[in-house]
MARMARMI-357619 format. One record per residue: residue in one letter; x, y, z of N, C-alpha, C in turn. Coordinates in steps of 0.2 Angstrom, whole numbers, padded with zeros to 4 digits, always signed. Last residue first. Layout:
<pts>
AXYZXYZXYZ...
</pts>
This chain:
<pts>
X+0500+0560+0630+0505+0560+0633+0506+0551+0632X+0487+0557+0615+0489+0562+0623+0495+0558+0623X+0477+0561+0599+0484+0558+0604+0484+0560+0609X+0466+0556+0589+0469+0560+0595+0473+0559+0601X+0462+0556+0575+0465+0550+0579+0469+0556+0584X+0457+0560+0561+0452+0559+0566+0456+0557+0574X+0472+0563+0557+0466+0570+0560+0461+0567+0566X+0470+0550+0550+0477+0553+0554+0473+0559+0558X+0459+0550+0540+0460+0546+0545+0465+0549+0550X+0471+0560+0530+0464+0560+0532+0460+0556+0538X+0481+0553+0528+0482+0560+0533+0473+0563+0533X+0482+0534+0530+0481+0540+0528+0481+0549+0532X+0493+0525+0535+0489+0529+0538+0485+0533+0536X+0500+0510+0538+0499+0515+0535+0492+0518+0534X+0506+0503+0552+0500+0503+0548+0500+0506+0543X+0511+0486+0561+0512+0492+0558+0507+0495+0554X+0509+0477+0578+0509+0479+0569+0510+0485+0567X+0514+0475+0590+0518+0470+0585+0514+0475+0576X+0509+0488+0594+0512+0484+0597+0515+0480+0591X+0509+0502+0581+0505+0497+0588+0506+0492+0591X+0516+0511+0572+0515+0507+0575+0511+0505+0578X+0514+0521+0553+0514+0520+0562+0513+0513+0565X+0514+0531+0544+0519+0523+0545+0521+0524+0554X+0504+0541+0534+0508+0538+0535+0512+0532+0539X+0502+0546+0516+0501+0541+0521+0506+0541+0526X+0506+0554+0503+0498+0555+0507+0497+0550+0514X+0521+0564+0506+0516+0558+0507+0510+0558+0509X+0525+0577+0513+0526+0576+0505+0522+0568+0503X+0525+0574+0527+0522+0577+0521+0520+0579+0515X+0533+0562+0534+0534+0563+0527+0526+0570+0526X+0533+0551+0545+0528+0556+0542+0532+0559+0538X+0536+0534+0549+0536+0540+0543+0531+0544+0543X+0534+0527+0564+0541+0527+0559+0541+0533+0553X+0528+0533+0579+0527+0535+0570+0534+0534+0569X+0519+0521+0590+0524+0523+0587+0525+0527+0581X+0507+0521+0600+0509+0521+0594+0516+0526+0593X+0496+0510+0613+0503+0517+0612+0506+0515+0606X+0479+0513+0616+0483+0509+0613+0489+0511+0612X+0470+0519+0621+0473+0518+0627+0479+0512+0622X+0457+0518+0608+0460+0519+0612+0462+0517+0620X+0465+0509+0593+0461+0508+0599+0464+0514+0603X+0470+0502+0582+0471+0509+0584+0465+0511+0589X+0466+0489+0576+0469+0490+0581+0472+0496+0585X+0452+0490+0568+0462+0486+0563+0467+0484+0572X+0444+0496+0573+0444+0489+0573+0451+0485+0570X+0449+0508+0569+0450+0505+0577+0447+0499+0578X+0448+0509+0555+0455+0510+0560+0456+0507+0569X+0435+0511+0557+0438+0505+0552+0447+0506+0556X+0431+0523+0563+0427+0516+0565+0432+0510+0564X+0437+0535+0569+0437+0531+0561+0437+0526+0565X+0439+0543+0580+0434+0545+0578+0431+0540+0569X+0447+0540+0596+0448+0539+0586+0438+0537+0584X+0458+0545+0609+0450+0545+0603+0452+0543+0599X+0471+0543+0613+0464+0544+0618+0458+0545+0614X+0485+0532+0611+0479+0535+0607+0471+0538+0612X+0496+0540+0615+0493+0535+0618+0488+0538+0613X+0517+0540+0607+0510+0543+0609+0504+0538+0611X+0531+0544+0602+0527+0539+0602+0520+0543+0606X+0542+0549+0586+0540+0551+0594+0534+0544+0596X+0547+0543+0575+0553+0539+0583+0549+0542+0587X+0544+0556+0568+0547+0552+0567+0550+0549+0573X+0530+0566+0576+0537+0565+0574+0538+0559+0573X+0512+0569+0578+0520+0564+0578+0525+0567+0576X+0502+0576+0572+0509+0580+0574+0514+0577+0579X+0495+0565+0565+0497+0571+0559+0503+0575+0565X+0485+0564+0576+0491+0557+0575+0497+0562+0570X+0483+0577+0585+0482+0572+0581+0485+0569+0578X+0481+0584+0602+0486+0584+0596+0483+0577+0593X+0473+0598+0609+0474+0591+0608+0477+0590+0602X+0483+0613+0617+0477+0611+0611+0476+0601+0610X+0482+0616+0634+0486+0614+0628+0480+0611+0623X+0480+0629+0643+0475+0623+0640+0478+0622+0633X+0484+0641+0646+0487+0636+0645+0483+0631+0644X+0474+0650+0633+0479+0648+0634+0484+0643+0637X+0465+0650+0644+0461+0647+0641+0468+0647+0634X+0468+0657+0654+0469+0651+0657+0467+0647+0649X+0470+0672+0650+0479+0667+0649+0477+0661+0651X+0456+0674+0646+0460+0675+0641+0466+0671+0641X+0453+0675+0661+0450+0671+0656+0455+0669+0650X+0468+0682+0670+0461+0680+0667+0459+0677+0663X+0473+0678+0686+0474+0676+0680+0467+0676+0677
</pts>
């Protein structure tokens, strides 16, 4: 396997913006302190309720809470499986 092939095999990290409606993910990293303190911390499982490209914010759930998250903040939240 060449160096280029091994780079392609490595999956790129996903952010909260990449989740589709109804999809879930586990927060791996969050670069936004305020949303981390609100409950979007590493290890939290989230579900995407509404992700429309035409809207400024996403609607997600974590546990029993629902959040309206701006696209700018959602870019800072890394999601894993």
